[in-house]
Residue, then its C-alpha position, 0 to 999 in steps of 0.5 A: x292725464x297724458x303723462x300717464x299714457x303708456x307708450x311702447x318702445x318706438x311708438x312716440x310719434x305713433x300714439x294709437x297706431x297713427x302718425x301724430x307728432x302732437x304727443x311728442x311736442x306736448x311732452x317737450x313743451x313742458x320744458x319750453x315755457x321760459x324760452x318761448x314765453x310770449x312767442x307765437x308758435x308755428x308749424x311746418x307741415x310736410x306733404x308726402x304728395x303733390x307739388x307743394x312739399x310743405x306749408x306753414x301754420x302760424x300766428x300771422x294768418x291764424x289765431x296765435x298759439x302759445x307754448x302754454x296752450x299745449x297743456x290742453x293736449x290730453x289722452x282723449x284728444x289724441x285718441x279722438x284724432x286717431x279716430x276722426x277728422x276735425x269736422x267730426x271732432x268739433x263738439x267733442x273737444x275744446x276750442x283750444x284743442x281745435x286750435x291746436x289741431x289746426x296747427x298740428x294736423x294728424x298723420x303728418x310730420x311737422x317741424x316746430x317753429x316760433x316767431x323769434x321776436x314776435x309775429x308782427x314786423x317792427x316789434x322790439x327784439x330781445x334776442x339775436x338768432x344766428x343760423x350757422x348754415x353749412x354749404x355743400x361739402x361742409x361737415x357738421x364737425x367743421x361747423x362745431x369747431x366754428x361755433x366754438x370759436x364764434x362764441x369766444x369771439x362774441x364773448x370777447x367783443x367790446x362793442x357788444x358788451x357796451x350794448x347790453x348784458x347778454x347770455x349765449x344759447x347754443x342749439x344743434x338743429x338736427x343738421x347744423x348749429x344755431x347760436x343765440x344772443x339773449x339780451x336782458x332787455x328789449x331793443x327797437x327793431x332799428x337795433x338789429x339793422x344798425x348792429x347785426x344786419x349783414x350787407x355784402x356791400x359793406x360786410x364789416x359794417x355789422x357785427x356779423x361781418x366782423x365776426x365772420x372775418x375773425x372766424x376766417x382767420x381762425x379756421x383752416x379747412x372751411x370759409x365763413x361768410x355773413x349773409x343768407x344765400x348758401x355757398x359751397x364749402x362755406x359756413x354762412x352766419x345768417x341772422x336774417x330770421x332775427x327780426x319780428x315776423x321771422x321764424x326760428x326752430x324750437x328746441x327739441x323740434x323734429x328735423x325732417x329729411x322728407x315728408x316721410x322721414x325724420x333725420x334728427x332732433x334739435x338739441x340744446x347744448x352747453x358751451x362745454x359740449x362743443x369741445x367733445x370729440x364725438x359730439x356730432x355722432x352723439x347728437x345724430x343718435x337722438x330720436x324722439x324716444x331718446x329725447x323724451x327719455x333724457x328730457x330732464x337732463x337735456x332741458x338743463x341747457x335751456x336758458 
């Protein structure tokens, strides 16, 4: 079994001497079965050469891949990927392993995503995904403070409480923060449009706009706005990747600075951690190796 494979220090993304993030993702996938149940997976594959920096493999244009499917990754598959291409490997690996290979191609750095509320537009939703996107000149520590205050605002919101029971999930992306509102039931797509879709023409018509306004009254050093487009000196509360057909970053996904460099890892957090003075420094210290060495404790913060 792959869990018995001996890895040398610093070699988590280079099993058998070649770049291959599939080993790492197969290991973290074991802790993501509840969070990603029924959600189609996607992979952003970075290209070190050419005019196109990256491309997506996802269930809207390929046979869908689910988190439980990664159980098919084993030592033999990784070794085969290091020795030959997919065409030569066919017949030596299973059909499921072929599909996994097509999503997570060898020799490339890959961000790990999933369909937030399913791949096909118009599907019901069971979670709201808020990307706290930091504009130019905004420090991660400032987003940390904003995330802490935003959660307080969300928990105290009487309108939201009337809609349904919910839980909050917090994640460091490798660069900023994601905040999830996880409902105990599904709602039609119109539920997102009615309560969360942000419009700059009527910002306070949505909960996102109302929360952004309240955050502005609490934060002194940085501006907050709803929407999608980045703005300098501003934290954007962006819920636009919530509807079905949109993608969100998977917990423990690698975060890339470029096609050749990993600059962070997505880490699930507890609400209590947002109070830590040196949280950002701690989060930036995570490497793929450090994540796997601490995966059991880190996974405790998953919903």
